[in-house]
N, C-alpha and C positions, 0 to 999 in steps of 0.2 A: 269689441268695443263696450264700454261700460254703458249701461242704460242710464240716461239721464232723466231727471224730473223737471218739468218746465211748467211754471205757473204763468198765465197769461190773462191779463185784463184786456180782452181783445173784442173788436167788432168790425163790421165792414169787411174790406178785404185785404189791405196791406199786411197787417199782422197775422191774421189767420194763414195768409199764404206762406209767411215765414214758419210759423209753427207746424203747418202742414208737413214741411221739409223735415222737422224734428220726428214727427210722427212716422213718416216713412222710413226713418231709421229704426224704428222700433222703440223710441224714446216714449215715456210716459208724458202726455201733454193735457193738462187741466185748465180749461178756459174758465175765466170768471166772468159772470155776467150780472147785471144789476137786478135788484129787487123790483117788483112793479111799483110805479109811482102815478098816482092820479088814474086817469083813464088811458094813458099810454100802454101800449103792448109790452109785455117784459121781455128783457134781455136784448140781444143784438137785433137791430132792426132788419137786419139781413135775413134773418129767419123768416121773414114774412114777405119776401121778395120771390116772384116766380110762381110758376103752378105748383099746386099742392101734391106733391110726389109721395110723401110719407104722412104728414098730418099737417095741421095747421101751423106748427112752429118749425117744421122742418121742409122748407119748399125749395125748388130746384136750384135758385141762386145761392142759397145757403149750403148745398148738398157737398160739393166736391172740396171746398176749402177746409171743411171741418170734419171729414171722416177720421176715424181712428183716435178721437179724442174724448175726454171726459167734460162734463159741464156743472159747475157749481153756482149757485146764486147768493151773492152776498150783498150787504147794503154798507158801502164803504164810506157812506155820509154819516153813518152812525159810529161812535167810538166802538161799541161793541162789535160792529162788523170788521173794523179794523185789527182788533184784539184777535178775533178768530182768523183772519188771514195772516197776522203774524205767527200764531201758533201753528198754522198749517205749513208756514214757510220753515219753522223750526223742527216740527216733529216729522215732516215728510222729507226733510233733509232736501229741500228744493234747491237745485243746482243754478236755475236761470229763471229770472223773472222779467217779463215783458210786458209791455203796455203800449197803446195807441191812442191815448187821451190828450187833451190839452196839457202842456207843460205848466200851465197855472193852476191846474188841479192836483198835481202831484203831491204837494204837501198836505193838503186839505183831506185828501183820501188815504193818507199814510202810507203812500207807495213810493215815494222819492227814494233815491238810492241811498242816502244817508240813514234814513229811517230803517230801511230794510238791511243795509250793511250792519245796523246796530243788532239786528235780530240774528243774522247769519254772516258773519264778518267775510267770508270768501264767495258770497253771492256774486254772480254775474247779472248785470241789469241792463236792459235794451228798451229803449222808447223810440217810437216813430211819431213824429209830429210834421206840420206843414213846412217849417221853417226852423225848426231846432228851438233850443230853449231860450235863445235871445229874442225869440217872438212868441212868448208863452202864451198868447190869447188868440192867434192866428189858426182858425181852423182850415182844414185841407181835405179835399177829395180829388181823386185822380184827374177828372175834367180840368179843373181850375188850375191844378199845377201844369198840366198840359199846355194850358194857355200861358201861364206865368213864366215857363221855363222856355218858351219859343217852340214847342213841339208843333201847335197848332199853325203857327207861321210857316213852318217846313212841310206842312203835310197839306196835299190837296194840289189842284192844277193850278198853273199860273194865273189863270184868268177867272179863278173861282175863290170861294171863300175860304178862310181857315178852316181846317178840318181836325176832328178828333182821329186818333189811332183807332183801328178796329178791336184793339185789346186793351186793358187797363194797364198800360206799360209802366206808369209811375208807381202805382200800388204795388206791382210785381217787383219792379227794381228795389223799392225801399225793403220789402219783404226779403229779398235776396241778400241786400245789405246787413240786415239782421242776422241772417243764418250765417253769412260769411264773418261778421263781427263777433258773433258768439263763438263759433268754431276757433277763431284766433283767440279769443279770450280763454277759451278752455285750455288751449296749448300753452299760453303764458301762465295761466294758473298752475298748471302742472309743473312749471318751473320755479315760480315766485311763491306759490300758495295764496296769492291775493286774487280777489274778485276785481271787477272794474265796472263802470258805467259806459254804456255805448249809446250816444244820441244820433239818431238818423233824421236828417232833414230831407223830405221828400224833395223840395226845391233843389238841395245841393246834389242829392243823388241823381236827379234827373238831369241837372246840368253837367254833370261829369261824363254824360254821354254826348255831349256836344262837340266831340273831339275833331270832326271833320267840318265843323262851321264856325264856332266861336272863335279860334284863333285867326281866321281869315279876316276878322274885322280890323286887325292892326297890319294887315297886309294891303290896306286900301282895295280890297277886293271889289269886283262888279257886284252889285247887289243881286244879280240873279244866281250868284253862288251861294247865297245865304237865305233864300226864300223858296217859295213853292215851285216844283218843277214836275208834278204829276208822277208818272211812273218811271220817268226818265231817271239816269243816274247824273249827277252834275258833273262829273269829271269824265267817266268812261263812256265811249261811244263805239258801236250802238249797244246800250243797255235799256231795255224798255219791254212794255208788254205790246205785242202785236197780235193783230187779229188772224185767226185761221178760219177755214170754212166750217168749223164746228166749235168755235169758242176763241180762246186766246192762248198764247204761249209766252212765256217770258224768255228773253234771250239776253245773257250778260257775256260781253266780250270785255275782258279786262286787261288785254295788253296787245301789242302789234302782232306777235306770233298767233294768237287767238284769232285776229282778223285775217290773217293770211289763211288759217284753217277753215274759218268761216266762207270766204270769198273762193276758196279751191273746191267747194262744194257746187257741183254743177248749177243747182237751182239759184245759188246766190252768186254766180259770176258777174252778173249784171250790176251788182251794188258795188264791186272792187273797182271803181273808178279811178283814174289818176289823181293824185293829190290827197288821196285818203289812206296812205300806207302808214302814217303815223298818227297817234291819238291828236296831236296839236292839229294836223290836217283835218282830222274827222270832226273835231270841234268847230272848225271853220264852216263845215258842211253838215252840221249836224241835223238841221231840219230836212234837208235833201235825202241824207241817210235814212232817216227815220221814215220818210215817205217811200224810198226805194225798199227798204226792208218790208214795210207792210204791203207793197204791191206783190212781193213775192209770198209772203206767208199766208196771205188771205187765198191762195190758189190751193192751199193744202190743209190736210187735217192736222191736229197736234201731234198724233201719232206717227205721221210721216216723218217727224223729226227725232224719233226715237235713237236712230243709230248715228246720228251726228255726233262728232267729237268736239262739240262746243257746249258750254254751260248753258243749259236751257231746262225749263220745266213747265209742265202744264200748271194753269192756275186752278187748283183743286177746291172744290167745296169742303166744308168741315166733315160732312159724313164721308167723303173720299178720303180725307186725311186719317179718319178713324180706321179705315179699311186698308190702308197702306201696308204692304208686306214688312216695310223696314220698321213699322211702328206697332202693328197689330199685336205682336207677342210682349210688347214692352208696356202696353197701357196698365195703369193700375185699375182695381175693379173694387166694388162693393156689392152686396147681395142683399136685395130686398127681402121683406118678410115672406113674400110668395115665391122665393126662388130666383126670382130674374136677376141677371147679372147687369149692373151698370158700369159701362166703360168710362173712365176718367183719363184725365191727362197723363203721360208717363212721367217718371221722375226726370229731373233735368240731365242728370249724369248717372250712368250705370256704376255700381259697386256691390259687392257681395253683401248679402244679408239684408237688402232692402225688402220691405214689406210691399208685396204685390196686391194682396187683397187686405183691404183695411174695413173695420166695423163701421156701420152705419153712424153718420153724425148724431151726436147726443141730443136728446130732448133738453129743453130748457131745465135747468137745475136738477137734471136726472142724478147726479152722483153727490150731490150736497150732503145727504145724510151719511153716506158711506165713507166720503172723505173727512167729515168731521168726526166720526167714530174713529177713523184711523188716526186722527190728530188727538184722540184720547177723550173726546166728548162722549158723555152717557147718553144712550138713547132715550129721547123723551124728556131728559132732565135739564140739560143745559142749552137746549136749542132756544135762542131768543127770537121770536117771529119778526121783531122790527129788524133784525140783523141778517137773517137768512130766509131762503125759501128752500126748505127741506122736502124732498119727495118721499 
């Protein structure tokens, strides 16, 4: 696979998660960050979130999404900074430009598709925003979009408040849509020779996952089918988290054959009462079935179910996930200056040539000088301090 060059005006998580996937492929990813303004901390605000694991501008929350990348600091509010950006696009033969700033700022910063297409006609451009270019001034963060797209209404117990997901699902979904869109655009460019613009709306991307709920609105569904139901599945019974004598276990019965398999296990025979043979019948008795299941499971430890031929799983902590046999050798890693290995999330999909060990995330503006010299600027002569922050 040809090594691509990606230039990304990025911050927070949605776009860095996308460009991380490019870095895992071995592509060159250069992140652009803003120059200092007033008393604010320079660059990506996420640099300063979490424990100080490397130094003051490379903290724990910033670490994993930004390994394997370079960082340059440009002031795109200045015309000179935009000229430098355009020269970098041209001289470094940038394949892909990405951003996750407000669409209303694209033209003012000189990063809109038409401008960059004028610099490099076959460039692939991808932008993430809250609601797409039709809503150019709407800011968006994952929790707000989880609320807007109904995710919080679907998450939590039926008698409890709307609840956020435990992971920033919308940020990661938007990032994956950039990754998929860019890969498709590269395939199309190989045939047509033309680039294209990809606009990812976090709201629309999130709503595309409402495949099991949104269509039910037009089927005059009972509202219980499209609101919170805790750990239960709305359709398949019994699918739920059940107590054991040493924690919890999740059991998922997806069809009538699996129900027969469950109730043929001696400890669960008492659950297999008449009228429960079909999923429709089990729906009518769902509360009683959940109570009967819990009465059985709380007598045993989670490990007592290991041999059962039904879909079930212990509810692992994050440290336990990191130590799973199925994942341990698939995790990505980075190495701290003292030699300590830092384990990070695995790649989403296995493929040959993926980078398992990625360099530490860059310091703010660490590669500005080198990238500018690569673009043809002479050391110390053409750097404009208002336009760049060169180390």
